[in-house]
Structure formats: structure tokens, C-alpha cells
PyMOL CGO cylinders between C-alpha atoms (Angstrom):
from pymol import cmd
from pymol.cgo import CYLINDER

trace = [
    CYLINDER, -13.56, -19.70, -24.00, -12.31, -17.77, -20.97, 0.3, 1, 1, 1, 1, 1, 1,
    CYLINDER, -12.31, -17.77, -20.97, -10.03, -14.82, -21.51, 0.3, 1, 1, 1, 1, 1, 1,
    CYLINDER, -10.03, -14.82, -21.51, -6.35, -15.44, -21.01, 0.3, 1, 1, 1, 1, 1, 1,
    CYLINDER, -6.35, -15.44, -21.01, -5.08, -13.17, -18.24, 0.3, 1, 1, 1, 1, 1, 1,
    CYLINDER, -5.08, -13.17, -18.24, -1.89, -11.28, -19.01, 0.3, 1, 1, 1, 1, 1, 1,
    CYLINDER, -1.89, -11.28, -19.01, 1.27, -12.22, -17.13, 0.3, 1, 1, 1, 1, 1, 1,
    CYLINDER, 1.27, -12.22, -17.13, 3.47, -9.42, -15.89, 0.3, 1, 1, 1, 1, 1, 1,
    CYLINDER, 3.47, -9.42, -15.89, 7.17, -9.78, -15.26, 0.3, 1, 1, 1, 1, 1, 1,
    CYLINDER, 7.17, -9.78, -15.26, 8.53, -9.07, -11.78, 0.3, 1, 1, 1, 1, 1, 1,
    CYLINDER, 8.53, -9.07, -11.78, 10.49, -6.16, -13.27, 0.3, 1, 1, 1, 1, 1, 1,
    CYLINDER, 10.49, -6.16, -13.27, 7.31, -4.62, -14.71, 0.3, 1, 1, 1, 1, 1, 1,
    CYLINDER, 7.31, -4.62, -14.71, 5.52, -5.00, -11.37, 0.3, 1, 1, 1, 1, 1, 1,
    CYLINDER, 5.52, -5.00, -11.37, 8.45, -3.44, -9.51, 0.3, 1, 1, 1, 1, 1, 1,
    CYLINDER, 8.45, -3.44, -9.51, 8.55, -0.44, -11.85, 0.3, 1, 1, 1, 1, 1, 1,
    CYLINDER, 8.55, -0.44, -11.85, 4.80, 0.08, -11.50, 0.3, 1, 1, 1, 1, 1, 1,
    CYLINDER, 4.80, 0.08, -11.50, 4.95, -0.17, -7.71, 0.3, 1, 1, 1, 1, 1, 1,
    CYLINDER, 4.95, -0.17, -7.71, 7.90, 2.23, -7.52, 0.3, 1, 1, 1, 1, 1, 1,
    CYLINDER, 7.90, 2.23, -7.52, 6.01, 4.77, -9.64, 0.3, 1, 1, 1, 1, 1, 1,
    CYLINDER, 6.01, 4.77, -9.64, 3.21, 4.77, -7.06, 0.3, 1, 1, 1, 1, 1, 1,
    CYLINDER, 3.21, 4.77, -7.06, 5.42, 4.57, -3.97, 0.3, 1, 1, 1, 1, 1, 1,
    CYLINDER, 5.42, 4.57, -3.97, 7.51, 7.53, -5.10, 0.3, 1, 1, 1, 1, 1, 1,
    CYLINDER, 7.51, 7.53, -5.10, 4.34, 9.51, -4.45, 0.3, 1, 1, 1, 1, 1, 1,
    CYLINDER, 4.34, 9.51, -4.45, 4.27, 11.39, -7.69, 0.3, 1, 1, 1, 1, 1, 1,
    CYLINDER, 4.27, 11.39, -7.69, 1.18, 9.66, -9.07, 0.3, 1, 1, 1, 1, 1, 1,
    CYLINDER, 1.18, 9.66, -9.07, -1.80, 7.75, -7.76, 0.3, 1, 1, 1, 1, 1, 1,
    CYLINDER, -1.80, 7.75, -7.76, -2.46, 4.07, -8.41, 0.3, 1, 1, 1, 1, 1, 1,
    CYLINDER, -2.46, 4.07, -8.41, -5.12, 5.02, -10.97, 0.3, 1, 1, 1, 1, 1, 1,
    CYLINDER, -5.12, 5.02, -10.97, -2.79, 7.41, -12.81, 0.3, 1, 1, 1, 1, 1, 1,
    CYLINDER, -2.79, 7.41, -12.81, 0.08, 4.93, -12.98, 0.3, 1, 1, 1, 1, 1, 1,
    CYLINDER, 0.08, 4.93, -12.98, -2.25, 2.12, -14.06, 0.3, 1, 1, 1, 1, 1, 1,
    CYLINDER, -2.25, 2.12, -14.06, -3.68, 4.30, -16.82, 0.3, 1, 1, 1, 1, 1, 1,
    CYLINDER, -3.68, 4.30, -16.82, -0.19, 5.30, -17.99, 0.3, 1, 1, 1, 1, 1, 1,
    CYLINDER, -0.19, 5.30, -17.99, 0.89, 1.66, -18.14, 0.3, 1, 1, 1, 1, 1, 1,
    CYLINDER, 0.89, 1.66, -18.14, -2.32, 0.46, -19.77, 0.3, 1, 1, 1, 1, 1, 1,
    CYLINDER, -2.32, 0.46, -19.77, -3.34, -1.84, -16.94, 0.3, 1, 1, 1, 1, 1, 1,
    CYLINDER, -3.34, -1.84, -16.94, -6.27, -1.86, -14.54, 0.3, 1, 1, 1, 1, 1, 1,
    CYLINDER, -6.27, -1.86, -14.54, -6.00, -0.09, -11.21, 0.3, 1, 1, 1, 1, 1, 1,
    CYLINDER, -6.00, -0.09, -11.21, -7.60, -3.25, -9.79, 0.3, 1, 1, 1, 1, 1, 1,
    CYLINDER, -7.60, -3.25, -9.79, -4.46, -5.07, -10.92, 0.3, 1, 1, 1, 1, 1, 1,
    CYLINDER, -4.46, -5.07, -10.92, -1.95, -2.52, -9.67, 0.3, 1, 1, 1, 1, 1, 1,
    CYLINDER, -1.95, -2.52, -9.67, -3.67, -1.75, -6.35, 0.3, 1, 1, 1, 1, 1, 1,
    CYLINDER, -3.67, -1.75, -6.35, -3.06, -5.18, -4.77, 0.3, 1, 1, 1, 1, 1, 1,
    CYLINDER, -3.06, -5.18, -4.77, 0.57, -5.15, -5.90, 0.3, 1, 1, 1, 1, 1, 1,
    CYLINDER, 0.57, -5.15, -5.90, 1.11, -1.84, -4.08, 0.3, 1, 1, 1, 1, 1, 1,
    CYLINDER, 1.11, -1.84, -4.08, -0.79, -3.03, -1.00, 0.3, 1, 1, 1, 1, 1, 1,
    CYLINDER, -0.79, -3.03, -1.00, 1.25, -6.22, -0.79, 0.3, 1, 1, 1, 1, 1, 1,
    CYLINDER, 1.25, -6.22, -0.79, 4.48, -4.26, -1.20, 0.3, 1, 1, 1, 1, 1, 1,
    CYLINDER, 4.48, -4.26, -1.20, 3.52, -1.82, 1.57, 0.3, 1, 1, 1, 1, 1, 1,
    CYLINDER, 3.52, -1.82, 1.57, 2.60, -4.69, 3.91, 0.3, 1, 1, 1, 1, 1, 1,
    CYLINDER, 2.60, -4.69, 3.91, 5.95, -6.29, 3.17, 0.3, 1, 1, 1, 1, 1, 1,
    CYLINDER, 5.95, -6.29, 3.17, 7.74, -3.03, 4.02, 0.3, 1, 1, 1, 1, 1, 1,
    CYLINDER, 7.74, -3.03, 4.02, 5.65, -2.28, 7.11, 0.3, 1, 1, 1, 1, 1, 1,
    CYLINDER, 5.65, -2.28, 7.11, 7.70, -4.55, 9.35, 0.3, 1, 1, 1, 1, 1, 1,
    CYLINDER, 7.70, -4.55, 9.35, 11.04, -3.38, 8.04, 0.3, 1, 1, 1, 1, 1, 1,
    CYLINDER, 11.04, -3.38, 8.04, 12.95, -0.30, 9.15, 0.3, 1, 1, 1, 1, 1, 1,
    CYLINDER, 12.95, -0.30, 9.15, 13.06, 2.62, 6.76, 0.3, 1, 1, 1, 1, 1, 1,
    CYLINDER, 13.06, 2.62, 6.76, 16.34, 2.62, 4.80, 0.3, 1, 1, 1, 1, 1, 1,
    CYLINDER, 16.34, 2.62, 4.80, 18.88, 5.19, 6.00, 0.3, 1, 1, 1, 1, 1, 1,
    CYLINDER, 18.88, 5.19, 6.00, 19.74, 6.23, 2.45, 0.3, 1, 1, 1, 1, 1, 1,
    CYLINDER, 19.74, 6.23, 2.45, 16.13, 7.17, 1.62, 0.3, 1, 1, 1, 1, 1, 1,
    CYLINDER, 16.13, 7.17, 1.62, 15.82, 10.87, 0.73, 0.3, 1, 1, 1, 1, 1, 1,
    CYLINDER, 15.82, 10.87, 0.73, 14.28, 12.98, 3.51, 0.3, 1, 1, 1, 1, 1, 1,
    CYLINDER, 14.28, 12.98, 3.51, 11.16, 13.88, 1.52, 0.3, 1, 1, 1, 1, 1, 1,
    CYLINDER, 11.16, 13.88, 1.52, 10.38, 10.22, 0.73, 0.3, 1, 1, 1, 1, 1, 1,
    CYLINDER, 10.38, 10.22, 0.73, 11.28, 9.18, 4.26, 0.3, 1, 1, 1, 1, 1, 1,
    CYLINDER, 11.28, 9.18, 4.26, 8.85, 11.75, 5.67, 0.3, 1, 1, 1, 1, 1, 1,
    CYLINDER, 8.85, 11.75, 5.67, 6.06, 10.55, 3.36, 0.3, 1, 1, 1, 1, 1, 1,
    CYLINDER, 6.06, 10.55, 3.36, 6.67, 6.94, 4.38, 0.3, 1, 1, 1, 1, 1, 1,
    CYLINDER, 6.67, 6.94, 4.38, 6.65, 7.85, 8.07, 0.3, 1, 1, 1, 1, 1, 1,
    CYLINDER, 6.65, 7.85, 8.07, 3.42, 9.83, 7.64, 0.3, 1, 1, 1, 1, 1, 1,
    CYLINDER, 3.42, 9.83, 7.64, 1.82, 6.91, 5.79, 0.3, 1, 1, 1, 1, 1, 1,
    CYLINDER, 1.82, 6.91, 5.79, 2.85, 4.44, 8.49, 0.3, 1, 1, 1, 1, 1, 1,
    CYLINDER, 2.85, 4.44, 8.49, 1.59, 6.81, 11.18, 0.3, 1, 1, 1, 1, 1, 1,
    CYLINDER, 1.59, 6.81, 11.18, -1.78, 7.13, 9.41, 0.3, 1, 1, 1, 1, 1, 1,
    CYLINDER, -1.78, 7.13, 9.41, -2.09, 3.34, 9.20, 0.3, 1, 1, 1, 1, 1, 1,
    CYLINDER, -2.09, 3.34, 9.20, -1.25, 2.94, 12.89, 0.3, 1, 1, 1, 1, 1, 1,
    CYLINDER, -1.25, 2.94, 12.89, -3.81, 5.58, 13.84, 0.3, 1, 1, 1, 1, 1, 1,
    CYLINDER, -3.81, 5.58, 13.84, -6.48, 3.75, 11.82, 0.3, 1, 1, 1, 1, 1, 1,
    CYLINDER, -6.48, 3.75, 11.82, -5.58, 0.42, 13.41, 0.3, 1, 1, 1, 1, 1, 1,
    CYLINDER, -5.58, 0.42, 13.41, -5.62, 2.00, 16.87, 0.3, 1, 1, 1, 1, 1, 1,
    CYLINDER, -5.62, 2.00, 16.87, -9.08, 3.53, 16.28, 0.3, 1, 1, 1, 1, 1, 1,
    CYLINDER, -9.08, 3.53, 16.28, -10.40, 0.18, 15.07, 0.3, 1, 1, 1, 1, 1, 1,
    CYLINDER, -10.40, 0.18, 15.07, -8.98, -1.65, 18.10, 0.3, 1, 1, 1, 1, 1, 1,
    CYLINDER, -8.98, -1.65, 18.10, -10.53, 0.90, 20.48, 0.3, 1, 1, 1, 1, 1, 1,
    CYLINDER, -10.53, 0.90, 20.48, -13.94, 0.36, 18.86, 0.3, 1, 1, 1, 1, 1, 1,
    CYLINDER, -13.94, 0.36, 18.86, -13.53, -3.41, 18.97, 0.3, 1, 1, 1, 1, 1, 1,
    CYLINDER, -13.53, -3.41, 18.97, -12.50, -3.31, 22.64, 0.3, 1, 1, 1, 1, 1, 1,
    CYLINDER, -12.50, -3.31, 22.64, -15.52, -1.15, 23.51, 0.3, 1, 1, 1, 1, 1, 1,
    CYLINDER, -15.52, -1.15, 23.51, -17.83, -3.49, 21.60, 0.3, 1, 1, 1, 1, 1, 1,
    CYLINDER, -17.83, -3.49, 21.60, -16.53, -6.62, 23.31, 0.3, 1, 1, 1, 1, 1, 1,
    CYLINDER, -16.53, -6.62, 23.31, -16.52, -4.93, 26.72, 0.3, 1, 1, 1, 1, 1, 1,
    CYLINDER, -16.52, -4.93, 26.72, -20.22, -4.09, 26.24, 0.3, 1, 1, 1, 1, 1, 1,
    CYLINDER, -20.22, -4.09, 26.24, -21.00, -7.58, 25.03, 0.3, 1, 1, 1, 1, 1, 1,
    CYLINDER, -21.00, -7.58, 25.03, -19.23, -9.17, 28.00, 0.3, 1, 1, 1, 1, 1, 1,
    CYLINDER, -19.23, -9.17, 28.00, -21.45, -7.40, 30.57, 0.3, 1, 1, 1, 1, 1, 1,
]
cmd.load_cgo(trace, "trace")
């Protein structure tokens, strides 16, 4: 018989995500502390960050957290930009 996968409440997921987003612990550390797999927690955090990516940063966010969020978003944009430059160069070569 296949294993029954555990169901997590939205409140549990939110607490786990917030523990990672606050920047005090890594996904692996939080997952270990909560007794879940980092392969379970990782996608939750990724989905949450993608959801937030299009939204403005809240004005009431503490400066330290705001700075970390801005740095994270900047890092992601730099990675996307580098990828797009490589893709453009590849397709420009292929087109010739």
C-alpha cells in the first residue's frame, strides 16, 4: 500500500514560510526543526516568494527585513538578466 502523505494546515505552512523569510534560518534548518523534509518546505517558500515578487514591499516592514527583501529581489533580477543576455546571444548566433 502506498504511504499516506501528511496534510499540513495553511497556518502551519505560513509559520514555516515566515520562519525562513525572516532570514534567521535556512530552509533546511527550519524543516529540520519542524520535523518535515526540506523538499516539502522549499517549494512552499518558492511559491510564496513568487507570489510576493509582483507586489510592492510593505511600508511597515522593518528596515533590516526590507533591505534583505530588496537585495533578494535584486539578485533574482540580475540572474534573470544574465540568462536573457545569454539567450539573446544564442538566438542571434542561430539566426545568422
